[in-house]
C-alpha positions in Angstrom: -39.1 37.5 -22.0 -38.6 38.3 -25.7 -34.9 38.8 -25.2 -34.6 35.5 -23.3 -36.4 33.7 -26.2 -34.2 35.4 -28.7 -31.0 34.4 -26.9 -32.1 30.8 -26.6 -33.6 30.4 -30.1 -30.3 29.6 -31.9 -29.4 27.1 -29.2 -32.6 25.1 -29.8 -32.4 25.4 -33.6 -28.9 24.1 -33.7 -29.7 21.3 -31.1 -32.7 20.3 -33.3 -30.6 20.2 -36.4 -27.9 18.0 -34.8 -30.5 15.7 -33.3 -32.1 15.0 -36.7 -28.7 14.9 -38.4 -28.1 11.8 -36.3 -30.4 10.0 -38.7 -29.3 6.3 -38.3 -29.5 5.9 -34.5 -30.7 8.9 -32.5 -29.6 9.4 -28.9 -32.0 9.3 -25.9 -33.6 12.6 -25.3 -33.0 12.3 -21.6 -29.2 12.0 -22.1 -29.2 14.9 -24.5 -31.0 17.0 -21.9 -28.4 16.0 -19.3 -25.7 17.1 -21.8 -27.3 20.5 -22.1 -27.6 20.7 -18.4 -23.9 19.8 -18.0 -23.1 22.6 -20.3 -25.0 25.0 -18.0 -23.4 23.6 -14.9 -19.8 24.1 -16.2 -20.3 27.8 -16.5 -19.5 28.0 -12.8 -16.0 26.5 -12.9 -15.4 28.2 -16.2 -16.1 31.6 -14.6 -13.9 30.8 -11.7 -11.1 29.6 -13.8 -11.3 32.6 -16.2 -11.4 35.0 -13.2 -8.2 33.5 -11.8 -6.4 33.5 -15.2 -7.5 37.0 -15.8 -5.5 38.2 -12.8 -2.3 37.5 -14.7 -1.5 40.4 -17.1 0.4 39.3 -20.2 2.4 42.2 -21.5 1.5 45.7 -22.5 0.8 44.9 -26.1 -2.8 44.7 -27.1 -1.9 41.8 -29.4 -0.3 39.9 -26.6 -3.2 40.6 -24.3 -5.7 39.5 -26.9 -3.7 36.3 -27.6 -3.6 35.5 -23.8 -7.3 36.2 -23.2 -8.4 34.6 -26.4 -6.4 31.4 -26.3 -5.8 30.9 -22.6 -8.5 32.7 -20.6 -11.4 32.0 -22.9 -10.4 29.2 -25.3 -8.6 26.9 -22.9 -10.8 27.3 -19.9 -14.1 26.8 -21.8 -13.0 24.0 -24.0 -11.3 22.2 -21.1 -14.5 22.1 -19.0 -16.6 21.2 -22.0 -14.4 18.2 -22.6 -14.4 17.2 -18.9 -18.2 17.4 -19.0 -18.6 15.3 -22.1 -16.1 12.7 -20.9 -17.7 12.3 -17.5 -21.1 12.1 -19.0 -20.8 9.6 -21.9 -17.3 8.1 -22.3 -18.3 4.9 -20.5 -22.0 5.2 -21.4 -23.4 2.4 -23.5 -25.3 5.0 -25.6 -21.9 6.2 -26.9 -21.9 3.4 -29.4 -20.7 5.0 -32.6 -18.5 7.8 -33.8 -21.2 10.3 -34.7 -22.4 10.2 -31.1 -19.2 12.0 -30.0 -20.3 15.0 -32.1 -23.8 14.9 -30.8 -22.9 14.9 -27.1 -20.1 17.4 -27.5 -22.3 19.8 -29.4 -25.1 19.6 -26.8 -22.7 20.3 -23.9 -21.3 23.2 -25.9 -24.8 24.5 -26.6 -25.7 24.3 -22.9 -22.7 26.5 -22.1 -23.4 28.8 -25.1 -27.0 29.3 -24.0 -26.0 30.7 -20.6 -23.3 32.9 -22.1 -25.7 34.1 -24.8 -28.5 35.0 -22.2 -26.0 37.1 -20.3 -24.8 39.0 -23.3 -28.2 39.5 -24.8 -29.9 40.7 -21.6 -27.1 43.2 -21.4 -26.9 44.2 -25.1 -30.4 43.8 -26.4 -31.9 42.5 -29.6 -29.0 43.6 -31.9 -26.6 41.5 -29.9 -29.0 38.6 -30.0 -29.1 38.7 -33.8 -25.4 39.0 -34.3 -24.6 36.3 -31.8 -27.2 34.0 -33.3 -25.2 33.8 -36.5 -21.7 34.0 -35.0 -21.0 33.1 -31.4 -23.6 30.4 -30.8 -22.9 28.5 -34.0 -19.2 28.9 -33.3 -19.6 27.1 -29.9 -21.5 24.3 -31.7 -18.7 24.0 -34.3 -16.0 23.9 -31.7 -18.1 21.1 -30.2 -18.1 19.3 -33.6 -14.3 19.4 -33.6 -14.2 18.1 -30.0 -16.7 15.4 -30.6 -15.0 14.2 -33.8 -11.7 13.6 -32.1 -13.3 12.2 -28.9 -15.0 9.6 -31.2 -11.7 8.8 -32.8 -10.2 8.3 -29.4 -13.1 6.1 -28.3 -13.3 3.8 -31.3 -9.7 3.8 -32.5 -7.9 2.6 -29.4 -4.5 2.6 -31.1 -4.5 6.4 -31.3 -6.5 7.1 -28.2 -4.1 9.3 -26.4 -3.3 11.4 -29.5 -6.9 11.9 -30.3 -7.9 12.8 -26.7 -5.3 15.6 -26.8 -6.7 16.7 -30.2 -10.2 16.7 -28.7 -9.0 19.4 -26.3 -6.5 21.4 -28.3 -8.1 21.6 -31.7 -11.2 23.3 -30.3 -8.9 25.5 -28.2 -7.0 26.7 -31.2 -10.2 27.4 -33.2 -11.9 29.1 -30.2 -8.7 31.0 -29.3 -8.3 32.3 -32.9 -12.0 33.3 -33.1 -11.7 35.4 -29.9 -8.3 36.7 -30.7 -9.6 38.3 -34.0 -12.4 40.0 -32.1 -10.4 41.1 -29.1 -7.6 42.9 -31.1 -10.1 45.3 -32.6 -7.8 45.7 -35.7 -9.6 46.3 -39.0 -7.1 44.2 -40.9 -7.8 41.2 -38.7 -11.5 41.8 -39.0 -11.1 41.1 -42.7 -10.0 37.6 -41.8 -13.0 36.9 -39.6 -15.6 36.1 -42.2 -13.4 33.7 -44.2 -12.5 32.1 -40.9 -16.1 31.6 -39.8 -16.9 30.2 -43.3 -14.0 27.7 -42.9 -15.4 26.7 -39.5 -18.8 25.9 -41.0 -17.3 23.9 -43.9 -14.9 22.0 -41.6 -17.7 21.2 -39.2 -20.2 20.0 -41.8 -17.5 17.9 -43.5 -16.7 16.1 -40.2 -20.4 15.5 -39.5 -20.9 14.1 -43.0 -17.9 11.8 -42.7 -19.0 10.3 -39.4 -22.7 10.1 -40.5 -21.9 8.5 -43.8 -19.7 5.9 -42.1 -22.1 5.2 -39.3 -22.2 1.5 -38.3 -26.0 1.8 -38.4 -26.0 3.1 -42.0 -27.7 0.3 -44.0 -25.3 0.9 -46.9 -22.3 -0.2 -45.0 -23.8 -2.1 -42.1 -22.1 -5.5 -42.9 -18.6 -4.1 -43.1 -19.2 -1.8 -40.1 -20.4 -4.6 -37.9 -17.2 -6.6 -38.6 -15.0 -3.6 -37.9 -17.1 -2.8 -34.8 -16.7 -6.3 -33.3 -12.9 -6.1 -33.8 -12.7 -2.6 -32.3 -15.0 -3.5 -29.4 -12.7 -6.3 -28.2 -9.8 -3.9 -28.1 -11.9 -1.1 -26.5 -13.0 -3.5 -23.7 -9.5 -4.6 -23.0 -8.2 -1.0 -23.0 -11.0 0.1 -20.6 -10.0 -2.6 -18.2 -6.4 -1.3 -18.2 -7.5 2.3 -17.4 
């Protein structure tokens, strides 16, 4: 029981932070719980996809193998299904009504997935694994979600660059996730020296994206007048684009 609580604690802490960080118009708790649950559900297709992709060996080199398993088996499989889950859950939902919401829902789906993954690792590895993953793997999944949600929001509310940003919503998290796993999978000491700066960069980039979308919220009283005019203009385009899809 203690290990289970340890493994889920970082998930709930990060979820709570993101929920309260959405300070101008918070999302319905029921929809956030559905997002977490969707993250749990996608572990099944992710495991299946990773199992199939793992059947294909990619060279004898440990670097090539780490690259394939980091970027393709883990990175692509996990981020693809996270994006599918977020898209199906909220893309046409009326609650997805500003850019910061993209980050919120993508992070919650990511945390649902990270929670299941973390429970499996911690129950197998113990308290030491729980502590190390609480400051590395679980926040990393959340930060990949920030990247995904940022570009998903850009796609939703900037119809002129929708296709480009939808691709970015998938491949930017895949690149960050893949590089994260690649560093760990190689086992090379010289690459391990890159890990800490890379994680620090992840945090900085994630918080910067949250700040940008939060500060420019259409519900922020400081820019509400301008935001409403831009929103009305974009909403007309979004409605027309959705009819064409």
